[in-house]
MDTraj code that builds the backbone (N, CA, C; nanometers):
import mdtraj as md
import numpy as np

residues = "MET ILE ASN ALA PHE GLY ASN GLY ILE TYR LYS GLY VAL ALA GLN ARG VAL GLY ALA GLY GLN GLN ALA THR GLU LEU ILE LYS GLN LEU GLN GLU MET GLN GLN SER VAL GLN HIS PRO LEU VAL THR ALA LYS HIS ILE GLY LEU ASN LEU SER ALA PHE VAL LEU ASN LEU ASN PHE LEU LYS SER GLY SER GLU ASN VAL GLN LEU VAL MET LEU ASN LEU GLU VAL ILE SER THR LYS ALA PRO LEU VAL SER GLY LEU GLU ASP ASP VAL ALA ILE PRO GLY LEU SER VAL SER ILE GLU ARG PRO LYS GLN ILE THR VAL LYS PHE ILE ASP GLU ASP PHE GLU GLU GLN THR GLN GLU PHE SER ASP GLN THR ALA ARG TRP ILE LEU HIS GLY ILE ASP LEU LEU ASN GLY ILE THR ILE ILE ASP ARG LEU ASN SER HIS ARG GLN ARG SER VAL LYS GLY HIS LEU LYS ARG ILE ALA GLU LYS ARG ILE GLU THR LYS TYR GLU LEU ASN TYR ASN ASP".split()
xyz = np.array([
    [-7.5075, 6.5889, 4.8282],
    [-7.4320, 6.4585, 4.9552],
    [-7.3147, 6.4107, 4.8566],
    [-7.2031, 6.4219, 4.9600],
    [-7.0775, 6.3356, 4.8981],
    [-7.0208, 6.2103, 4.9446],
    [-7.0378, 6.1047, 4.8948],
    [-6.9919, 5.9607, 4.9513],
    [-6.8871, 5.9614, 5.0132],
    [-6.8842, 5.9332, 5.1316],
    [-6.7526, 5.9194, 5.2282],
    [-6.6569, 5.8102, 5.1418],
    [-6.5327, 5.8393, 5.1963],
    [-6.4228, 5.7149, 5.1545],
    [-6.4775, 5.5874, 5.2034],
    [-6.4326, 5.4814, 5.1511],
    [-6.4796, 5.3612, 5.1849],
    [-6.6017, 5.2928, 5.1333],
    [-6.6997, 5.4053, 5.0700],
    [-6.7650, 5.4006, 4.9877],
    [-6.7661, 5.3036, 4.8541],
    [-6.8603, 5.1587, 4.8562],
    [-6.8252, 5.0899, 4.7248],
    [-6.8134, 5.1717, 4.6093],
    [-6.8758, 5.2702, 4.5765],
    [-6.8685, 5.3678, 4.4490],
    [-6.7114, 5.4194, 4.4064],
    [-6.6122, 5.4101, 4.4974],
    [-6.4858, 5.4179, 4.4930],
    [-6.3894, 5.3118, 4.4254],
    [-6.4693, 5.1769, 4.4231],
    [-6.4122, 5.0666, 4.3991],
    [-6.4191, 5.0159, 4.2251],
    [-6.3410, 5.0114, 4.1458],
    [-6.3664, 4.9782, 3.9929],
    [-6.3197, 5.0957, 3.9355],
    [-6.3845, 5.0849, 3.7716],
    [-6.3518, 5.1908, 3.6797],
    [-6.5171, 5.2349, 3.6165],
    [-6.4827, 5.3680, 3.6148],
    [-6.6080, 5.4327, 3.5752],
    [-6.6748, 5.3942, 3.4288],
    [-6.8108, 5.4211, 3.4252],
    [-6.8473, 5.3822, 3.3153],
    [-6.8470, 5.5242, 3.1976],
    [-6.8498, 5.4976, 3.0713],
    [-6.8110, 5.6231, 2.9918],
    [-6.9267, 5.6738, 2.9661],
    [-6.9478, 5.8392, 2.9419],
    [-7.0642, 5.8975, 2.9515],
    [-7.0942, 5.9143, 2.7878],
    [-7.2254, 5.9418, 2.7827],
    [-7.2413, 5.9279, 2.6677],
    [-7.2866, 6.0874, 2.6278],
    [-7.3255, 6.1723, 2.5397],
    [-7.3653, 6.2671, 2.5083],
    [-7.5380, 6.2941, 2.5206],
    [-7.5375, 6.4136, 2.5339],
    [-7.7088, 6.4385, 2.5532],
    [-7.7805, 6.4824, 2.6600],
    [-7.9056, 6.4809, 2.6930],
    [-7.9406, 6.5431, 2.8108],
    [-7.9271, 6.5155, 2.9365],
    [-7.8842, 6.3472, 2.9532],
    [-7.8361, 6.2838, 3.0864],
    [-7.7085, 6.3490, 3.1137],
    [-7.6236, 6.3765, 3.0405],
    [-7.4875, 6.4080, 3.0630],
    [-7.5011, 6.5744, 3.0606],
    [-7.5793, 6.6412, 2.9704],
    [-7.6105, 6.7751, 3.0457],
    [-7.6750, 6.8234, 3.1693],
    [-7.7239, 6.7029, 3.2481],
    [-7.7804, 6.7164, 3.3938],
    [-7.6888, 6.6515, 3.4696],
    [-7.5937, 6.5773, 3.4497],
    [-7.4927, 6.5428, 3.5190],
    [-7.3890, 6.6912, 3.5360],
    [-7.3366, 6.7101, 3.4388],
    [-7.2597, 6.8672, 3.4532],
    [-7.3045, 6.9479, 3.5582],
    [-7.4335, 6.9774, 3.5203],
    [-7.5155, 7.0650, 3.5891],
    [-7.5167, 6.9945, 3.7559],
    [-7.5315, 6.9042, 3.7726],
    [-7.5452, 6.8317, 3.9292],
    [-7.4253, 6.8582, 3.9745],
    [-7.2681, 6.8025, 3.8769],
    [-7.1313, 6.8065, 3.9457],
    [-7.1261, 6.9703, 3.9900],
    [-7.1437, 7.0773, 3.8822],
    [-7.1076, 7.1917, 3.9130],
    [-7.2071, 7.2443, 4.0334],
    [-7.3006, 7.2142, 4.0507],
    [-7.3802, 7.2625, 4.2014],
    [-7.3088, 7.1906, 4.3146],
    [-7.2725, 7.1050, 4.2725],
    [-7.2291, 7.0157, 4.4103],
    [-7.0844, 7.0414, 4.4768],
    [-7.0286, 7.1214, 4.3325],
    [-6.8725, 7.1866, 4.3660],
    [-6.9205, 7.3342, 4.3927],
    [-6.9959, 7.3896, 4.3763],
    [-7.0391, 7.5164, 4.4805],
    [-7.0821, 7.4975, 4.5948],
    [-7.1522, 7.3975, 4.6206],
    [-7.1822, 7.3527, 4.7478],
    [-7.0871, 7.3051, 4.8313],
    [-6.9400, 7.2171, 4.8339],
    [-6.8610, 7.1565, 4.8727],
    [-6.7385, 7.2733, 4.8634],
    [-6.7401, 7.3647, 4.7829],
    [-6.6262, 7.4679, 4.7753],
    [-6.4722, 7.3845, 4.7470],
    [-6.4766, 7.2604, 4.6485],
    [-6.3475, 7.2052, 4.6488],
    [-6.3180, 7.1992, 4.5352],
    [-6.2027, 7.2152, 4.4248],
    [-6.1553, 7.1982, 4.3600],
    [-6.1962, 7.1006, 4.2645],
    [-6.2127, 6.9502, 4.2816],
    [-6.2311, 6.8335, 4.2163],
    [-6.3675, 6.7802, 4.2734],
    [-6.4540, 6.7642, 4.2046],
    [-6.5914, 6.6783, 4.2228],
    [-6.6022, 6.6069, 4.1029],
    [-6.6317, 6.4240, 4.1405],
    [-6.6385, 6.3827, 4.0565],
    [-6.7654, 6.3120, 4.0490],
    [-6.7961, 6.2626, 3.9383],
    [-6.9690, 6.1620, 3.9328],
    [-6.9537, 6.0603, 4.0639],
    [-6.8561, 6.0074, 4.0874],
    [-6.8265, 5.9130, 4.1985],
    [-6.8619, 5.9619, 4.3332],
    [-6.8247, 6.1197, 4.3257],
    [-6.8462, 6.1591, 4.4390],
    [-6.9909, 6.1924, 4.4974],
    [-7.0756, 6.1769, 4.3740],
    [-7.2473, 6.2202, 4.4359],
    [-7.2782, 6.0797, 4.4018],
    [-7.2204, 5.9682, 4.4157],
    [-7.2988, 5.8534, 4.3807],
    [-7.3403, 5.7513, 4.2281],
    [-7.2437, 5.8517, 4.1233],
    [-7.2747, 5.7916, 4.0095],
    [-7.1639, 5.7420, 3.9250],
    [-7.1359, 5.5931, 3.8841],
    [-7.0319, 5.5472, 3.8334],
    [-6.9835, 5.5918, 3.7077],
    [-6.9567, 5.7140, 3.6620],
    [-6.9692, 5.7699, 3.5396],
    [-6.8394, 5.8560, 3.5313],
    [-6.7324, 5.8567, 3.4237],
    [-6.6367, 5.9003, 3.3605],
    [-6.6541, 6.0399, 3.3656],
    [-6.6545, 6.1495, 3.4736],
    [-6.6892, 6.2674, 3.4549],
    [-6.6379, 6.3322, 3.5839],
    [-6.6135, 6.4481, 3.5546],
    [-6.5645, 6.5213, 3.6617],
    [-6.5437, 6.6598, 3.6400],
    [-6.5624, 6.7627, 3.7129],
    [-6.5791, 6.9183, 3.7257],
    [-6.4374, 6.9793, 3.7833],
    [-6.3385, 7.0660, 3.7333],
    [-6.2358, 7.1126, 3.8080],
    [-6.2234, 7.2332, 3.8117],
    [-6.2151, 7.3298, 3.9180],
    [-6.1897, 7.4402, 3.9401],
    [-6.0835, 7.4739, 4.0451],
    [-6.0172, 7.5182, 3.9891],
    [-5.8889, 7.5653, 4.0605],
    [-5.8890, 7.6867, 4.1275],
    [-6.0201, 7.7725, 4.1023],
    [-6.0267, 7.8954, 4.1980],
    [-6.0821, 7.8427, 4.3494],
    [-6.1229, 7.7431, 4.3870],
    [-6.1345, 7.6827, 4.4883],
    [-6.0107, 7.6573, 4.6313],
    [-5.8887, 7.6199, 4.5259],
    [-5.7801, 7.5691, 4.5880],
    [-5.7489, 7.6890, 4.7038],
    [-5.7116, 7.6684, 4.8138],
    [-5.7087, 7.8361, 4.8831],
    [-5.5472, 7.8917, 4.8605],
    [-5.4629, 7.8308, 4.7943],
    [-5.3628, 7.9165, 4.7292],
    [-5.3911, 7.9422, 4.6250],
    [-5.3209, 8.0661, 4.5816],
    [-5.3800, 8.1390, 4.4589],
    [-5.3306, 8.0730, 4.3351],
    [-5.3764, 8.0191, 4.2854],
    [-5.3301, 7.9350, 4.1791],
    [-5.4281, 7.9908, 4.0172],
    [-5.3617, 7.9127, 3.9044],
    [-5.4091, 7.9171, 3.7750],
    [-5.6032, 7.9205, 3.7770],
    [-5.6116, 7.9883, 3.6948],
    [-5.7600, 7.9985, 3.6859],
    [-5.8464, 7.9267, 3.5780],
    [-5.8515, 7.8067, 3.6081],
    [-5.8844, 7.6902, 3.5582],
    [-6.0402, 7.6355, 3.5787],
    [-6.0995, 7.6161, 3.5087],
    [-6.2310, 7.5636, 3.4916],
    [-6.2571, 7.4986, 3.3780],
    [-6.2841, 7.3440, 3.4360],
    [-6.2797, 7.2410, 3.3148],
    [-6.4187, 7.1427, 3.3500],
    [-6.4967, 7.1124, 3.2508],
    [-6.5667, 6.9978, 3.2505],
    [-6.4908, 6.8741, 3.1785],
    [-6.4870, 6.7690, 3.2183],
    [-6.4019, 6.6510, 3.1694],
    [-6.4787, 6.5607, 3.1943],
    [-6.5303, 6.4825, 3.0634],
    [-6.5804, 6.3471, 3.0106],
    [-6.5166, 6.2615, 2.9674],
    [-6.4803, 6.0962, 3.0073],
    [-6.4276, 6.0014, 2.9455],
    [-6.3058, 6.0299, 2.8994],
    [-6.2199, 6.0824, 3.0394],
    [-6.1065, 6.0937, 3.0129],
    [-5.9896, 5.9785, 2.9523],
    [-5.8823, 6.0328, 2.9015],
    [-5.7785, 5.9556, 2.8564],
    [-5.6443, 5.9880, 2.8908],
    [-5.5636, 5.9360, 2.9317],
    [-5.4082, 5.9568, 2.9632],
    [-5.3162, 5.9634, 2.8339],
    [-5.2972, 6.0714, 2.7420],
    [-5.2031, 6.0098, 2.6456],
    [-5.0861, 5.9731, 2.6530],
    [-4.9969, 6.1135, 2.7698],
    [-4.8434, 6.0908, 2.7909],
    [-4.8426, 6.1402, 2.9149],
    [-4.7830, 6.1373, 2.9599],
    [-4.6634, 6.1932, 3.0848],
    [-4.5468, 6.2141, 3.0595],
    [-4.5152, 6.3321, 3.1429],
    [-4.3637, 6.3944, 3.1150],
    [-4.3130, 6.3996, 3.2778],
    [-4.1483, 6.3742, 3.2336],
    [-4.1075, 6.4124, 3.3863],
    [-4.0720, 6.5534, 3.3680],
    [-4.0622, 6.5838, 3.5347],
    [-4.0381, 6.4998, 3.6363],
    [-4.1344, 6.4986, 3.6997],
    [-4.1163, 6.3869, 3.8255],
    [-4.2341, 6.3812, 3.9280],
    [-4.2119, 6.4898, 4.0297],
    [-4.3576, 6.5277, 4.0321],
    [-4.3249, 6.6497, 4.1304],
    [-4.4204, 6.6005, 4.2780],
    [-4.3565, 6.6150, 4.4091],
    [-4.4176, 6.6133, 4.5269],
    [-4.5357, 6.7413, 4.5388],
    [-4.6501, 6.7039, 4.5890],
    [-4.7610, 6.8254, 4.6028],
    [-4.8625, 6.7609, 4.6613],
    [-4.9290, 6.8431, 4.7784],
    [-4.9936, 6.8229, 4.8927],
    [-5.1513, 6.7707, 4.8067],
    [-5.2100, 6.7128, 4.8087],
    [-5.3622, 6.6647, 4.7864],
    [-5.4593, 6.6289, 4.9007],
    [-5.5778, 6.6626, 4.8571],
    [-5.6969, 6.5848, 4.9440],
    [-5.7894, 6.5735, 4.8629],
    [-5.9099, 6.5407, 4.9547],
    [-6.0073, 6.4812, 4.8967],
    [-6.1526, 6.5071, 4.9409],
    [-6.2645, 6.5756, 4.8574],
    [-6.3784, 6.5866, 4.9231],
    [-6.4349, 6.4567, 4.9875],
    [-6.3978, 6.3420, 4.9482],
    [-6.4465, 6.2563, 5.0408],
    [-6.3680, 6.2053, 5.1403],
    [-6.2513, 6.2375, 5.1847],
    [-6.1852, 6.2494, 5.2757],
    [-6.1359, 6.3648, 5.3773],
    [-6.2620, 6.4451, 5.4163],
    [-6.2362, 6.5487, 5.4946],
    [-6.1538, 6.5765, 5.5743],
    [-6.0439, 6.6923, 5.5818],
    [-5.9457, 6.7033, 5.6999],
    [-5.8346, 6.6486, 5.6927],
    [-5.8081, 6.5598, 5.5363],
    [-5.6601, 6.4832, 5.5067],
    [-5.5960, 6.5589, 5.3924],
    [-5.4523, 6.5827, 5.4400],
    [-5.3888, 6.6360, 5.3203],
    [-5.2708, 6.5593, 5.3286],
    [-5.2659, 6.5008, 5.2018],
    [-5.1474, 6.4066, 5.1637],
    [-5.0514, 6.4399, 5.0751],
    [-4.9316, 6.4449, 5.0779],
    [-4.8330, 6.4284, 4.9691],
    [-4.8407, 6.3288, 4.8663],
    [-4.8602, 6.3397, 4.7515],
    [-4.8152, 6.2829, 4.6271],
    [-4.7447, 6.2973, 4.5357],
    [-4.6834, 6.1990, 4.4710],
    [-4.5786, 6.2380, 4.3624],
    [-4.6465, 6.2064, 4.2229],
    [-4.6775, 6.3061, 4.1082],
    [-4.7212, 6.3109, 4.0199],
    [-4.6619, 6.3714, 3.9100],
    [-4.6769, 6.3489, 3.7969],
    [-4.5316, 6.3927, 3.6793],
    [-4.5837, 6.5400, 3.6565],
    [-4.4918, 6.6366, 3.5990],
    [-4.5182, 6.7676, 3.6281],
    [-4.6421, 6.7970, 3.4759],
    [-4.6129, 6.7317, 3.3956],
    [-4.6613, 6.7521, 3.2732],
    [-4.7548, 6.6387, 3.2041],
    [-4.8744, 6.6572, 3.1660],
    [-4.9275, 6.5064, 3.0857],
    [-5.0304, 6.5844, 2.9679],
    [-5.0499, 6.5018, 2.9078],
    [-5.1556, 6.5244, 2.8098],
    [-5.2647, 6.4285, 2.7806],
    [-5.4093, 6.4869, 2.7870],
    [-5.4994, 6.4045, 2.7930],
    [-5.6047, 6.4414, 2.6949],
    [-5.7018, 6.3684, 2.6558],
    [-5.8159, 6.3116, 2.5385],
    [-5.9143, 6.2962, 2.6526],
    [-6.0180, 6.4124, 2.6189],
    [-6.1588, 6.4082, 2.6891],
    [-6.2396, 6.4761, 2.5947],
    [-6.3676, 6.4582, 2.6542],
    [-6.5107, 6.5309, 2.5723],
    [-6.5175, 6.6560, 2.6720],
    [-6.5689, 6.7718, 2.6369],
    [-6.5832, 6.8904, 2.7015],
    [-6.7028, 6.9670, 2.7186],
    [-6.7523, 7.0426, 2.7905],
    [-6.9099, 7.0290, 2.8379],
    [-6.9784, 7.0676, 2.6935],
    [-6.9097, 7.0993, 2.5967],
    [-6.9837, 7.1460, 2.4821],
    [-6.9880, 6.9626, 2.3789],
    [-6.9697, 6.8384, 2.4579],
    [-6.9375, 6.7251, 2.3994],
    [-6.8766, 6.6915, 2.2629],
    [-6.7445, 6.8119, 2.2949],
    [-6.6285, 6.7944, 2.1496],
    [-6.5190, 6.7632, 2.2090],
    [-6.4863, 6.6616, 2.1610],
    [-6.3699, 6.5728, 2.1611],
    [-6.2353, 6.6914, 2.1701],
    [-6.1603, 6.6738, 2.3000],
    [-6.0193, 6.7737, 2.2706],
    [-5.8793, 6.7027, 2.3294],
    [-5.7871, 6.6790, 2.2932],
    [-5.6450, 6.6839, 2.3642],
    [-5.5764, 6.7701, 2.3705],
    [-5.5381, 6.7596, 2.5023],
    [-5.4927, 6.8961, 2.5610],
    [-5.3505, 6.8494, 2.6405],
    [-5.2925, 6.9607, 2.6355],
    [-5.1310, 6.9585, 2.7677],
    [-5.1725, 7.0069, 2.8867],
    [-5.1715, 6.9705, 2.9876],
    [-5.1837, 7.0752, 3.1054],
    [-5.0298, 7.0561, 3.1955],
    [-5.0330, 7.1286, 3.3084],
    [-4.8748, 7.1095, 3.3445],
    [-4.9413, 7.1587, 3.5034],
    [-4.8617, 7.1638, 3.6212],
    [-4.8450, 7.1900, 3.7556],
    [-4.9439, 7.1357, 3.7808],
    [-5.0557, 7.2360, 3.8827],
    [-5.1110, 7.2201, 3.9486],
    [-5.2851, 7.1407, 3.8573],
    [-5.3036, 7.2097, 3.7645],
    [-5.4340, 7.1713, 3.6792],
    [-5.3674, 7.0019, 3.6623],
    [-5.2458, 6.9742, 3.6057],
    [-5.2206, 6.8226, 3.5744],
    [-5.2119, 6.7476, 3.7168],
    [-5.2125, 6.8021, 3.8061],
    [-5.2194, 6.7030, 3.9420],
    [-5.3107, 6.6956, 3.9617],
    [-5.4465, 6.7879, 3.9616],
    [-5.6030, 6.7468, 3.9806],
    [-5.6569, 6.6384, 3.8834],
    [-5.6330, 6.6868, 3.7690],
    [-5.6945, 6.6199, 3.6483],
    [-5.6144, 6.4600, 3.6853],
    [-5.5037, 6.4298, 3.6918],
    [-5.4830, 6.3027, 3.7609],
    [-5.5473, 6.2429, 3.8623],
    [-5.5391, 6.3286, 3.9734],
    [-5.5969, 6.2860, 4.1152],
    [-5.7610, 6.2842, 4.0614],
    [-5.8309, 6.3255, 3.9717],
    [-5.9840, 6.2852, 3.9453],
    [-5.9432, 6.1652, 3.8309],
    [-5.8901, 6.1552, 3.7627],
    [-5.8673, 6.0108, 3.6587],
    [-5.8505, 5.8949, 3.7641],
    [-5.7783, 5.9075, 3.8648],
    [-5.7267, 5.8222, 3.9925],
    [-5.8650, 5.7260, 4.0422],
    [-5.9140, 5.8519, 4.0708],
    [-6.1155, 5.8096, 4.1323],
    [-6.1509, 5.7379, 4.0665],
    [-6.1740, 5.8388, 3.8733],
    [-6.2513, 5.7302, 3.7932],
    [-6.1981, 5.5899, 3.7919],
    [-6.0937, 5.5864, 3.7789],
    [-6.0032, 5.4290, 3.8218],
    [-6.0102, 5.3384, 3.8933],
    [-6.0777, 5.3711, 4.0195],
    [-6.1001, 5.2854, 4.1573],
    [-5.9767, 5.3223, 4.2355],
    [-5.8963, 5.4693, 4.2255],
    [-5.7580, 5.4751, 4.2939],
    [-5.7529, 5.6044, 4.3726],
    [-5.7553, 5.5893, 4.5145],
    [-5.8009, 5.6905, 4.5675],
    [-5.6443, 5.7317, 4.6169],
    [-5.6399, 5.8747, 4.6445],
    [-5.5004, 5.9228, 4.7703],
    [-5.4554, 5.8264, 4.8250],
    [-5.5355, 5.7527, 4.8993],
    [-5.4782, 5.6616, 5.0144],
    [-5.4047, 5.5483, 4.9723],
    [-5.4617, 5.4856, 4.8308],
    [-5.3689, 5.3702, 4.7257],
    [-5.2275, 5.4293, 4.6959],
    [-5.2478, 5.5781, 4.6970],
    [-5.1218, 5.6398, 4.6138],
    [-4.9720, 5.5930, 4.7354],
    [-5.0608, 5.5964, 4.8682],
    [-4.9434, 5.6234, 4.9661],
    [-4.8207, 5.4779, 5.0228],
    [-4.6946, 5.4947, 5.0488],
    [-4.6673, 5.3599, 5.0636],
    [-4.7268, 5.3516, 5.1844],
    [-4.6940, 5.1838, 5.2251],
    [-4.7502, 5.1274, 5.3692],
    [-4.7796, 5.1661, 5.4495],
    [-4.6194, 5.2670, 5.5147],
    [-4.5840, 5.3217, 5.6472],
    [-4.7240, 5.4722, 5.6712],
    [-4.6891, 5.5437, 5.5417],
    [-4.8120, 5.6471, 5.5518],
    [-4.9717, 5.6004, 5.5425],
    [-4.9825, 5.4807, 5.4893],
    [-5.0965, 5.4351, 5.5128],
    [-5.1543, 5.4327, 5.6607],
    [-5.0554, 5.3167, 5.7381],
    [-5.1128, 5.3000, 5.8513],
    [-5.0918, 5.4073, 5.9226],
    [-5.0083, 5.5442, 5.9003],
    [-5.0080, 5.6684, 5.9594],
    [-5.1462, 5.7455, 5.9882],
    [-5.2431, 5.7280, 5.8773],
    [-5.3501, 5.8131, 5.8178],
    [-5.4697, 5.7133, 5.8862],
    [-5.4170, 5.5924, 5.9205],
    [-5.5554, 5.5119, 5.9578],
    [-5.6367, 5.5373, 6.0918],
    [-5.6067, 5.6008, 6.1940],
    [-5.6926, 5.6527, 6.2781],
    [-5.8097, 5.7923, 6.1768],
    [-5.7479, 5.8394, 6.1317],
    [-5.8277, 5.9373, 6.0500],
    [-5.9544, 5.8620, 5.9759],
    [-5.9153, 5.7813, 5.8856],
    [-6.0077, 5.6973, 5.8364],
    [-6.0958, 5.6174, 5.9028],
    [-6.0488, 5.5749, 5.9916],
    [-6.1348, 5.5375, 6.1346],
    [-6.2265, 5.6317, 6.1687],
    [-6.1983, 5.7618, 6.2055],
    [-6.2905, 5.8756, 6.2765],
    [-6.3989, 5.8902, 6.1446],
    [-6.3739, 5.8864, 6.0031],
    [-6.4370, 5.8938, 5.9166],
    [-6.5406, 5.7949, 5.8748],
    [-6.5395, 5.6841, 5.9429],
    [-6.5964, 5.5685, 5.8980],
    [-6.7026, 5.5637, 6.0054],
    [-6.6421, 5.6315, 6.1312],
    [-6.7100, 5.6140, 6.2594],
    [-6.7837, 5.7950, 6.2750],
    [-6.8154, 5.8397, 6.1648],
    [-6.8867, 5.9458, 6.1332],
    [-6.8421, 6.0740, 6.2433],
    [-6.7131, 6.0633, 6.2549],
    [-6.6603, 6.1612, 6.3450],
    [-6.6191, 6.3019, 6.2783],
    [-6.6210, 6.3268, 6.1932],
    [-6.5531, 6.4206, 6.1250],
    [-6.6814, 6.5201, 6.0862],
    [-6.6592, 6.6361, 6.1416],
    [-6.7367, 6.7569, 6.0918],
    [-6.7099, 6.8200, 5.9491],
    [-6.8155, 6.8281, 5.8699],
    [-6.7670, 6.9147, 5.7195],
    [-6.8800, 7.0331, 5.7113],
    [-6.8681, 7.1007, 5.6575],
    [-6.9723, 7.1656, 5.6128],
    [-7.0557, 7.1136, 5.4914],
    [-7.0313, 7.0089, 5.4660],
    [-7.1212, 6.9656, 5.3861],
    [-7.1725, 6.8112, 5.4239],
    [-7.2676, 6.7264, 5.3833],
    [-7.3260, 6.6230, 5.4022],
    [-7.2394, 6.4883, 5.3601],
    [-7.2058, 6.3966, 5.4246],
    [-7.1599, 6.3030, 5.3919],
    [-7.2158, 6.1505, 5.3508],
    [-7.2290, 6.1016, 5.2864],
    [-7.2823, 5.9658, 5.2775],
    [-7.2132, 5.8515, 5.2975],
    [-7.2506, 5.7824, 5.4207],
    [-7.1668, 5.6501, 5.4289],
    [-7.2238, 5.5198, 5.4135],
    [-7.3269, 5.5301, 5.3556],
    [-7.3913, 5.4008, 5.2741],
    [-7.3482, 5.3392, 5.1640],
    [-7.3204, 5.2249, 5.1513],
    [-7.2605, 5.1950, 4.9646],
    [-7.3801, 5.1425, 4.8943],
])
top = md.Topology()
chain = top.add_chain()
for i, resn in enumerate(residues, 1):
    res = top.add_residue(resn, chain, resSeq=i)
    for name in ("N", "CA", "C"):
        top.add_atom(name, md.element.get_by_symbol(name[0]), res)
traj = md.Trajectory(xyz[None], top)
């Protein structure tokens, strides 16, 4: 079950994840949920856990993209590089809505991988975009927060339909805080 937009879990900064059996179970839960919802990005917040973790699999993008599959824990952006590039983003917690967001084309991030090894890597294009989307969610920032006030008003009706449970999905949404 995915927490719907508006759930309190999306506010605030996620807690760091420690290594061990609980982290291994978390990774397994995230990967299983990602297979179930068929979405490129699933964070711990999506499944109701306020932890700094997500799985990214760009094979779930509708357009042919890079073959990227990552498990990322305790992420930190080290640097970003211009230019800013606009691109469509969506979120499994806000089904049926895609919005254009400007993000840096290239980033360097530090994270813990699925083997609990610390990594520092550079990413670009779609991979960078989705990693930044995930980091935003873990820091309490949704794609709606990235929109200007005019665009936020224009998507208000869609968000209201989500809150009223009138959006159909192939997966179950949790509307409770």
